[in-house]
N, C-alpha and C positions, 0 to 999 in steps of 0.2 A: 504493500500500500504506500503511495507517495506521501511524504510528510505533509500534514495539514497546514503547517506554517510556512510552506514554500521551501526554498533551497536553504534549509537551516545549516548553520556552521557547527561542525563537530570536530573537536580536537581528540584524537585517538592516541593514547600513550601506551606503548607496549614495546618491551625490549626485544622480544622474539620477532625477528624480521618476517618470517613466514606467517606467523599469526597476525602480525600487524598489517601486512599486505592483504591478507584475506579479510580482516575486519573492515579495513578502509574500502576495499573493493565492494563488499556487500553493502556498505552504507552509501557509496556513490551510485551503485546500481539502483538503490531505492530512492535516489533523488536528493540525497543530502550532500552538502559541500563538506566533505570529510578530508582531513589532513592527518597523516601519521607522524608520530614522534617517538624516538627511542628512549628519551629520558624526560622526567618531569621538568628538569631545568630548561629544556628546549621549548616546552609548551608554555611555561608560566608567563613569559613576557607578553604573550598575546592575550592574556586574561586581565580584564579590568571591569569596572562597574557597568560599562556600556557594552560589554561583549554580548552579542545577540546570539549566543549559541550554548552548547553544553560540552562537558568534558567527560570522556570515557577513559579510565586509567586502570591498568593492572595495579594490584597492591604491591607486589614484589618487583622492584625496579633497582637497577644500579644507581647508586647515589641516593637522592631523595626518593622516598617511597610514595606510593599512591596515597597513603595516609598523610604524609607530609604535604603532598600537593593539595589534598583536601583542606588541611589546616591553613595553608597559605592562600588558597582561593577564598576561604571564609574571611580572611583579613582584608583582601583587596577587592573582592567581588562576592559578598555573602549570598547574593540571590542567584548566582550561576549554578545550575544543577551539576553535580558531580556523580557520575555512575562508576562504581568500583567493580573490577573484574577479579574474582578470587579463585584460588585453587581449593580443593576439597578441605584441606586442613585449615583454611583461613576463614571459615564460616563465622565462627564466634567473633573474630576480628572485624569482619564486615558488618555484623549486627551492631557491634559497638560503634563502628563508623557511622552507621545510619542514625544512631542516637546522637552522634556528634554533628549531624547535619548532612550526611551523604543523601543523595536523592534516592538511590537504589543500588543493588548489587546484583551481578550476574555470576553464576558459578560455572567454571570450566568443567568439562567442555560444554559449549552452548550452541544451539542452532542459530543461524543468522537471523531467522524470524524473531527470535527472542531479543536479540540485540536491536534490531530495527524497531520493534514495537516499543521497547523501553526508551530508546532515543527519541522516538516520535512523541511519546507522552511528555518526556522531559522538555522537549522543544516547545510543545504547546504551552506548558507551564511558564517557560522563560518568556515566550512571546507575550503571554497575558500579563506577566509582571511588568515588562517594558511598556506595554500599552497602558497599564495602570499608572505608571510613573508619568508617561506622556500626558495622560488625561488629567492627572493632578496639576501638572504645569499649565495645561490649557485652561482648566477651571480657575486657576489662580489668576490668569490673565484674560478671563473671558470678557471683561468689559471692553477690550480692544479687539476682540475677534468676532468675526461673523459666525452665527450659529452653524453647527455642522449638519449637513444634509447627507445622511448615510444611506447607501444603497448602491448595489452594482448592477441592478436591472437596467435594461435599455430605457424603460420609462423614466426612471429617476435620473439617468444620465441626460435625457432630453430636458427634464425639469431644470437640472443644474445649468445646462447650456442656455436655456431661455432666461433664467435669472441673471446669468452673467451678461447676457445681451441687453436686457431692459433695465437692470438696476441703475446704471449711470444716468438714465433718462428720468423725466418726470411723468412718463406715461402711466395712466391709471391702470391698475391690474386687478382682475377678478380671479380669485383663487377658488376653484370648485373641487369639493371632495366630501367624503362621508365624515361623520362625527369621529373625532380622534385621529384623523389622517395626518395631522400636522400642518394645518393651514396657517396658524399663527407663526410657526417656525419659518415658513416660506416668506411671510410678510416681513419678519424680522431680518431675514437674510437679504431681502430687497433693500431694506433700510440700511443695514450695516455695510453693504457693498456700494452704497450710493454716496454722492457728495453731501447728502444730508445727515450722514452718520453721527455727526457731533451735535445734532439738534434732537429734540424729543421724538420718541416713538410712543404714540398715544393709542392705546387699544380700547375700543368701545364695543361691548356686547349689545347689539341692538335688540336682541330678544330679551335681555334682562333689564332693560331700561324702561320703566313704566312711562306710558304716554304722557301723563300730566307733568312728569319731570324732564321730558326730553328737551324742551326748549331751554330751560334753565341750566341743565347739565351741559348741553352742547353749545349754547350761545353765550352763557354767562348772564349776569345781571348787575344792575347798579343798586346801591343802597336805597332802600325804600321802594323798590320796584313792586313788591308785594309784601303781604304780612309775613314777618319773619326774616326779611332780607335786610339785615342790620348793616351789612357792609358789602362792598363790591366783590363779585366773584368772577374769575376768569373761566370761561367755558372750555370744553375739550377742543373745539375747533381753533380757538385762539391760542390755546396752550400748544397745539401741534404746529403752529405756524413756523415755517422754516424746516420742519421735519416731516414725519410721516404719520398719517392718520389711518389706523387699521379698524375697519368696520366689520366686525364679525357677525355672522347670522343676519346678513343684510336682507335676506328674504322675509324676515319677520318684522321689518320696520313698517309701522302703520302708514297707509297712503297719505293721511293728512300731514305726516311729518316728512314724507319723501320730497314733496314740492319745496319745502323750506330748505332741505339739505341741497337739493338740486340748484337752487338759486345761489347759494354760497359757492358751490363748486363751479358754476358758470361765471359768476361775477368776481369771485375772490374777495367779497366784501360781506361783513355781517354787522348786525347791530345787537348789542346787549339788551336784554329786557330792561325797560325803563329808561332807555337812551335813544336819542335820535342821531347820535354821532356814529357815522360808519367807521368800522375798523377793518383795515385791509389785512387779509391773511394769505400766506403763501405756503401751501402744503401739497404733499403728494399723497394720493389716496390709494390704499390697497383694501379691497373688500373681499370677504369670504362668504361662500354660500354652499348649501347642500342642495342637490338635485338640479334639475334643468330650469334655469331662470326664465327661459322662454315660456315654459308652462305657467309660471306665475304671471307673466305678462298677459298671456292668453286668457287666464282666469280673471284678469282685472285686479289682481292684488299687488301688482308692482308696475310702476311707471316705465314705459318703454324708453322715454327720453333719459331717465335716470340710469337705466341699464346701459344705454349707449355711452353715457358719460363714464360709467364705472368699468366697462370691459373693453377698453382699448386693446388690452392684451389679456388673454385668458390662460391661466395655468391650471391644468387638470391633474389632480392627485389621485392615482388609482388606489383602491383598497389593498391591504396586504395580501388578501387572497388572490389577487391578480399579479402579484410580484413576489412569489414565495422565496425567490433567491435572496431577497433582502431581509427576510425574517431573522435568520441566525446572526448575520452581522449586526443588525439593530439590537437584538437581544444581548449580544456580547458587549456592545457599547453601553447599554443600559445597566448591565451587570457591573461594569467598571465604575460608571457614574454612581450607582447605588453604594458600591463598596467605599467610594470616597466620602459620600455624604453620611453614611452610617458608621464609618470607621470600622468596617468589617473586612475580612479577607474576601477577595473575589473568587468564587468557586469556579472550578474548571468544568466545562460541559463535556459529557461523553458523546460518542457518536450516536448513541440511542437518544440522548437528550436532543441533539440537533435534528434527528429524524422526526421526533415527536413535535418539536417546535414548528418545523416546516410543514407538517401535515395538518396542523390546526388552521382553521379559517380566520380566527381572530376578528370577530365582527366589530369589536371596539377599536380595531386598528392599532396605530402606534401607541395610543394612550393605554389601551389594555395590555399591550406588550410590555410597556414600561412598568406598569403596576405588577405584572407577573415577575419581572426581573427584580423589583424591590422585594417582593415576598421571597423569592429564591435566595437572595442575599441574607435576608433576615431569618431564613430557615423556618418559614411558616409551614406547618405540617401538611396542608393541602396542596403543597407545591407540586408533588408528583402528579396529582390529578390535573393540575394546571398545565404542566408540560405535556402530559399524555393527551390532553384535549378531549377527554371523555372516559368511557368505561374501559378499564384495562382488559376486561374480559371480551371486548369486541374489537380486536385489532383490525387495522385497515387491510383490505384484500391486497394480495401481492400485485395484481394487475394495476391497481391504483398507485401503489408505491412506486412501481417501475415507471408509470407514466409521469408521476411527479418528478422523479429523478431525471427522466429523459427531458422533460420540459425545462428543468433547471439547467441542464447541460447545454441545451440549444440556446436558451436565453443568454447564458454566459458567453457562448461562442458569438452570438449576434452582438452582444455588448462589446466584446473585444474587437470585432470587425467593423464596428460602427454601423451595424445594420446591413452590411453587405452580405447577401445570401451566398454568392459564389465563394467568397473567402471563408465564410463560416462552414460551408459544405466541405471545402478542402480541409479545414481544420478537423472537422468531425469524421472525415473520410466516408462520406455518404454522397449519393447522387443528388444533384441539385434539385431535380424533380421530387425526389423523396423528401428532401428537407422542406421544400415549399409546402408539401402536403401536411407535414407535421406542424409547420408554422401556422398554417391555416387552422388545423385542429386545435392547437393550444392557444390560438388568439394572440400570437406574438407580433410585435411591430417590426417592420423591416424598412430599409432605405430603398427608395425607388431606383431601379436599375434598367439599363437599356438591354 
């Protein structure tokens, strides 16, 4: 099995040349970037806190022993996994070494599969540790960073390209997607990547704002404008001036209020309640909606002219069920985020965990996935059922598992080829006509080709 973490670096320390060559060759054939060393002293200079790999070392070596190498690794790079190789008489020594921090030990003689699997697990752990450190640094500086849009699917790659294209402009953007799909994250990304990034990002949930309060909250008011207005209040529109106004659940805004908002967006001028003095505002609008807005227009619940004003550019966020290849990367990111927030270790996912995650539909989308990751880090007892996505006694049929795996492979190939079917077909080693049929069956997006 290829390493889950890509071409992971492996330092293989063994004084027996034939054994060393065989071990290095086995690891290289499995896809690892393996290098052999005859002594611990030769390998040690390559190991530091940033070393993105693992160490495999025989215990008995000329000069410094494998145990000495373990101790020195723990001084200069305590999180680098060290796997010890032992002879039959060294088992008790290896057990003590694991108590002292060794990742695992392998007893001679061993099958190459045992070595490869142990190294693969150790590399997964090391990769997760490095990602955790990177995330901690990112979270510490998140005030200056655009929000991360995670996903390797073709759909999310297209979303990222569209954001990069329109963010530097003032074009109004309508973000369409199901509940929990991450619409506010997209709006914040547009803001953070725009020239307005140093000005306010103001989010308004139109569905949660009572109609009687809409004008005062959005437009502000002067002292004495109504009973209880003891001092001037700046409204959301004026506060967002210079920055970005995010209007969530725009489809739930009452008709009587839509015309008032439209006038501000058209003229760039508002008046606070109780004042006749116009206030000029300069803002970029990003709105979010669920469902087809044209249906709301046809039903007479949303103004057509306001829709035209809001959707100069439309960004569609597909649900997680339509981009399953994004589920595991998102979940692993949320695991790291939760581990940082709760000051808990980030658990490692097994292949079975990943399969269960990818099989579930996640009707609550990204929000539901994030909550599941939080529970997983906190060790909530019902977590196993959450990952399984249902009754353990009713496993998914083999045909459906194979189809989901095939869909993920095809989607990944299309993403790497930029949607070019011919290139993806060559990568997957299938006929172009066959690939087109599978793309149609799985509803995947492709790039137009001649």
